[in-house]
C-alpha positions in Angstrom: 73.5 30.4 122.7 76.2 32.4 124.3 78.0 32.0 120.6 74.9 33.4 119.0 75.0 36.2 121.8 78.7 36.9 121.1 78.1 37.4 117.1 75.1 39.8 117.5 76.9 42.0 120.0 80.0 42.0 117.3 77.8 42.9 114.6 76.1 45.5 116.2 79.6 46.6 116.9 80.5 46.8 113.3 77.6 48.2 112.4 77.7 51.2 114.9 81.3 51.7 113.5 79.7 51.8 110.3 77.8 54.3 110.6 80.0 56.4 112.7 82.5 56.4 109.9 79.4 57.2 107.8 78.8 60.5 109.1 82.4 61.2 109.3 82.6 61.1 105.6 79.5 63.0 105.0 81.0 65.5 107.2 83.5 65.7 105.0 81.9 65.7 101.7 79.8 69.1 102.9 81.0 71.0 105.9 84.9 70.4 105.0 84.8 70.9 101.6 82.7 74.2 101.2 85.5 76.3 102.5 87.8 74.6 99.8 85.6 74.8 96.7 84.3 78.6 97.7 88.1 79.4 97.9 88.5 77.9 94.3 85.6 78.9 92.9 86.5 82.9 93.9 90.1 82.5 92.6 88.8 81.4 89.2 86.1 83.5 89.1 88.0 86.6 89.4 91.0 85.1 86.9 87.9 84.6 84.2 86.7 88.3 84.4 90.6 89.6 83.9 91.0 87.5 80.5 87.9 88.8 79.5 89.1 92.3 80.1 92.6 91.5 78.7 90.7 90.7 75.4 87.8 93.7 75.4 91.2 95.7 75.7 92.9 94.1 72.8 89.9 95.0 70.4 90.4 98.8 71.7 86.7 98.9 71.4 86.0 98.1 67.8 84.3 94.8 67.5 81.7 94.9 65.9 78.3 93.3 66.0 77.3 90.6 68.9 78.6 90.2 72.6 80.5 91.1 73.9 79.8 95.1 73.3 83.0 97.2 73.8 83.1 100.1 74.0 86.5 102.7 75.3 86.1 106.5 76.3 90.3 107.3 76.2 88.7 111.4 76.3 88.8 111.2 80.0 91.1 109.9 82.4 91.6 107.3 83.7 90.2 105.7 80.7 87.1 103.4 80.8 85.8 100.7 79.1 82.7 98.8 79.7 82.7 95.1 78.1 78.5 94.6 78.0 77.4 91.0 77.6 73.1 91.7 77.2 71.0 91.2 79.8 70.7 87.5 78.4 73.1 85.0 79.5 75.9 84.8 76.1 78.0 81.8 75.5 81.5 83.2 75.4 84.2 81.4 73.4 85.9 80.2 76.2 82.8 77.8 76.8 81.6 80.5 79.8 78.2 81.7 80.4 77.6 85.6 81.0 75.4 88.6 80.9 75.5 92.2 82.4 78.5 94.1 82.9 82.4 94.5 83.4 83.4 98.1 84.3 87.0 98.7 84.1 88.9 102.2 84.3 93.1 101.7 83.9 95.8 105.1 84.1 98.4 103.5 81.5 99.1 100.7 79.4 99.6 97.5 81.4 103.2 97.1 81.0 104.0 100.2 82.1 105.2 100.7 85.2 102.6 102.8 87.9 99.3 101.3 86.0 96.9 101.2 87.7 93.4 99.1 86.9 90.1 99.0 88.5 87.5 95.9 87.7 83.8 96.6 89.0 80.8 95.3 87.5 76.9 95.8 87.1 74.4 93.3 87.1 77.3 90.7 86.2 76.6 86.8 85.8 79.4 84.4 85.3 77.8 81.0 84.6 74.8 82.5 86.0 76.2 83.4 89.3 76.1 86.8 90.6 79.6 88.3 90.8 80.0 91.5 92.5 82.6 93.8 94.0 85.9 95.1 92.7 89.5 94.1 91.5 92.7 96.0 91.4 95.4 95.9 89.8 99.2 98.3 90.2 102.0 97.6 87.9 104.9 97.6 90.4 107.5 97.3 87.4 110.2 94.6 87.5 111.7 92.8 90.1 115.3 91.8 90.3 115.0 88.9 87.7 113.1 91.3 85.5 109.6 90.2 85.6 107.1 92.6 85.8 105.2 92.5 89.3 101.9 92.7 89.9 99.6 93.7 93.4 96.3 92.5 92.7 93.5 93.1 95.2 90.2 91.8 95.1 86.8 92.2 97.8 84.9 90.3 95.9 81.2 88.9 96.4 79.6 85.5 94.3 75.7 85.0 94.9 75.2 81.4 93.2 71.9 80.0 91.5 70.4 78.8 94.2 70.6 82.4 96.7 73.9 80.9 98.6 76.3 83.8 98.9 79.8 83.7 100.0 82.7 86.9 100.2 86.4 86.5 99.4 88.7 88.9 99.7 92.8 88.9 99.0 96.3 90.3 98.7 98.4 88.6 96.0 101.8 89.6 93.8 101.4 88.5 90.5 104.6 87.8 88.9 105.1 88.0 84.9 107.0 84.9 84.5 106.4 83.7 80.3 104.9 85.6 77.3 105.8 88.7 78.0 107.7 89.7 75.0 105.1 88.5 72.7 101.4 90.1 71.4 99.6 87.1 72.0 98.2 86.9 75.5 97.8 83.3 75.4 101.3 82.6 76.1 101.2 84.5 78.7 101.9 82.5 82.4 101.9 84.1 85.9 102.6 82.7 89.2 100.8 84.5 92.4 101.4 84.4 96.1 99.6 86.1 98.4 97.0 85.9 101.5 93.2 86.0 101.3 90.0 85.9 103.8 86.1 85.4 103.5 83.1 84.0 104.6 81.4 80.6 103.1 78.5 80.0 101.6 77.6 78.5 105.4 78.9 82.0 107.1 81.9 80.5 108.6 84.7 82.4 108.2 88.5 81.6 106.8 91.7 83.3 106.3 93.7 81.8 103.3 97.6 81.4 102.4 99.3 80.4 99.0 102.1 78.1 100.1 103.3 77.1 97.0 102.4 79.6 93.8 99.9 79.5 92.0 100.4 78.9 88.3 98.0 81.1 86.2 98.0 79.8 82.5 95.7 82.5 80.2 95.8 79.5 77.7 93.8 77.1 79.9 89.8 77.3 80.7 90.4 77.0 84.0 93.5 79.2 84.4 95.1 77.6 87.5 97.3 74.8 86.6 99.4 74.2 89.8 100.0 75.6 92.9 98.7 74.8 96.8 96.5 77.4 98.8 95.9 76.5 102.6 93.1 77.5 103.8 91.9 77.4 108.0 87.9 78.3 108.3 87.7 79.5 112.0 87.4 76.9 114.6 88.2 74.4 112.4 90.9 71.8 110.8 92.9 73.5 108.2 92.7 72.4 104.9 94.8 72.1 102.1 93.6 72.6 98.1 96.3 71.4 95.7 95.9 72.7 92.4 97.6 70.0 90.4 101.2 69.5 88.7 101.0 71.5 85.8 98.0 70.0 83.4 95.4 71.8 82.3 92.2 70.3 83.9 89.3 70.9 86.3 90.1 68.6 88.8 91.6 70.2 92.7 92.8 67.8 95.6 91.6 68.6 98.9 93.3 67.3 102.4 91.4 67.6 105.5 93.0 65.9 108.3 94.5 63.6 106.6 91.4 63.1 104.6 92.1 63.9 100.7 89.1 63.8 98.0 89.7 64.9 94.7 86.7 67.1 93.3 85.4 69.0 90.0 85.7 73.1 90.3 83.0 75.0 90.1 82.7 77.9 87.7 
């Protein structure tokens, strides 16, 4: 009888540990992951937008038929460009759905030191996420290693299809480390450093810092192939986002309080 009671107590104790463990794992799956997901999506969203701007600029507004419809007005200063995807989702050749308009202004050629570029949006959706805000790019000229350096500032807001919203700001330095001497943009590779901040989908404020330069490969559909970002939500533990070791895939690893989980990036 005593032995039976003893095993019953042990069983109840083990069950209580299991319940607590499940609760902690659930918290890691939701609360702990949200900020890291939003940070990652913000990075990728604006990198994909910039890739579209690059391609549209190469078309010089001469594209005929289909979307996007690109128009350039060089009679004004700064020069303006409109990239119109129409009012219904259009499947772009990079595999992403887009609708609405990207608006661009620039003062000179991208490669020219001193050039400034401003990107804004008009009812623009990417994969059914409403993208608002602006991205500015300033060409700082060549660094000591002969690489072009750019200052990048983003003030963005993304609203998901389920009406969840997060905001994101960043101040970055982008180095053009490969592909600068060719006409094709597909061999372009950049390294990005800097800091950021925002408010995630659950209303939690956070700050972020790139502790290992993000490597952006324009030929990769997900753009960022390596690098580490540390994200600190307000009153919560530090999250470390590892974008991998160079493979072109959608996976990132998120570490919170010594626990690591691999997830697929959202677009």
